[in-house]
C-alpha positions as CSV (number, residue, x, y, z in Angstrom):
1,X,12.5,5.7,-20.2
2,X,15.3,6.1,-22.7
3,X,13.6,8.5,-25.1
4,X,11.9,10.5,-22.3
5,X,13.2,14.2,-22.0
6,X,15.2,14.7,-18.7
7,X,12.6,17.1,-17.4
8,X,10.3,14.3,-18.0
9,X,12.4,11.8,-16.0
10,X,12.7,14.3,-13.1
11,X,9.1,15.2,-13.0
12,X,8.2,11.2,-13.0
13,X,10.6,10.6,-10.3
14,X,9.0,13.6,-8.0
15,X,5.6,12.3,-8.6
16,X,6.7,8.8,-7.9
17,X,8.4,9.8,-4.7
18,X,5.5,12.2,-4.0
19,X,2.9,9.2,-4.1
20,X,5.0,6.5,-3.2
21,X,2.9,5.5,-0.5
22,X,0.6,4.0,-3.3
23,X,3.5,1.9,-4.0
24,X,4.3,-1.4,-2.1
25,X,7.4,-1.9,-0.1
26,X,9.9,-4.0,-0.7
27,X,8.0,-7.0,1.3
28,X,7.6,-10.5,-0.4
29,X,4.2,-9.7,-1.8
30,X,4.7,-6.8,-4.9
31,X,1.2,-5.3,-5.5
32,X,0.0,-1.7,-5.4
33,X,-2.4,-0.3,-3.1
34,X,-5.7,-0.2,-4.8
35,X,-4.4,1.8,-7.6
36,X,-4.8,0.9,-11.6
37,X,-1.3,1.9,-13.4
38,X,-1.5,3.0,-17.2
39,X,1.9,3.7,-18.2
40,X,2.6,4.4,-22.1
41,X,5.6,4.8,-24.2
42,X,5.3,7.3,-27.2
43,X,8.4,5.3,-28.5
44,X,7.1,4.4,-32.2
45,X,7.9,0.6,-33.9
46,X,10.2,-0.7,-34.3
47,X,11.4,-1.1,-31.2
48,X,15.3,-1.8,-30.5
49,X,15.4,-5.5,-31.0
50,X,15.9,-8.1,-27.9
51,X,19.3,-9.0,-26.9
52,X,20.3,-12.0,-28.7
53,X,21.1,-14.6,-25.3
54,X,19.5,-17.5,-24.0
55,X,17.9,-17.2,-20.8
56,X,19.4,-18.0,-17.9
57,X,18.4,-21.0,-16.0
58,X,16.4,-20.4,-12.4
59,X,16.4,-23.0,-9.5
60,X,13.3,-25.1,-9.1
61,X,12.8,-23.6,-5.6
62,X,12.8,-20.1,-6.9
63,X,10.7,-21.0,-9.7
64,X,7.9,-22.2,-7.5
65,X,8.3,-19.2,-5.3
66,X,8.0,-16.9,-8.4
67,X,4.7,-19.2,-9.6
68,X,3.2,-18.6,-6.1
69,X,3.4,-14.9,-6.1
70,X,2.2,-14.5,-9.6
71,X,-0.8,-16.6,-8.9
72,X,-1.4,-14.2,-5.8
73,X,-1.2,-11.2,-7.7
74,X,-3.6,-12.6,-10.2
75,X,-6.0,-13.5,-7.3
76,X,-5.8,-9.9,-6.1
77,X,-6.2,-8.6,-9.6
78,X,-2.9,-6.9,-9.7
79,X,-1.7,-8.6,-12.6
80,X,-4.0,-9.6,-15.5
81,X,-3.5,-11.3,-18.8
82,X,-2.5,-9.3,-21.4
83,X,-5.1,-9.5,-24.7
84,X,-2.7,-8.1,-26.9
85,X,1.2,-8.6,-26.2
86,X,2.2,-8.6,-30.0
87,X,4.4,-11.5,-29.7
88,X,6.0,-10.5,-26.5
């Protein structure tokens, strides 16, 4: 979104609002309602460098909760493993 023009950002915001029923609410389970979404970026390589800082620690309870939610999202096919991750 950093490289998007103002009118593109406005249009995306408008479309997101118009189709807000397609997105899950802020409930514990994060998902879309039966839609597959492809979002492409027109940004060319080289991409901006990743921040040079250590990841912050997460407590074990939060980590387990996150792991469980990710497994649920895989099971309902909201998430899928990336075959082309380019080392990310």
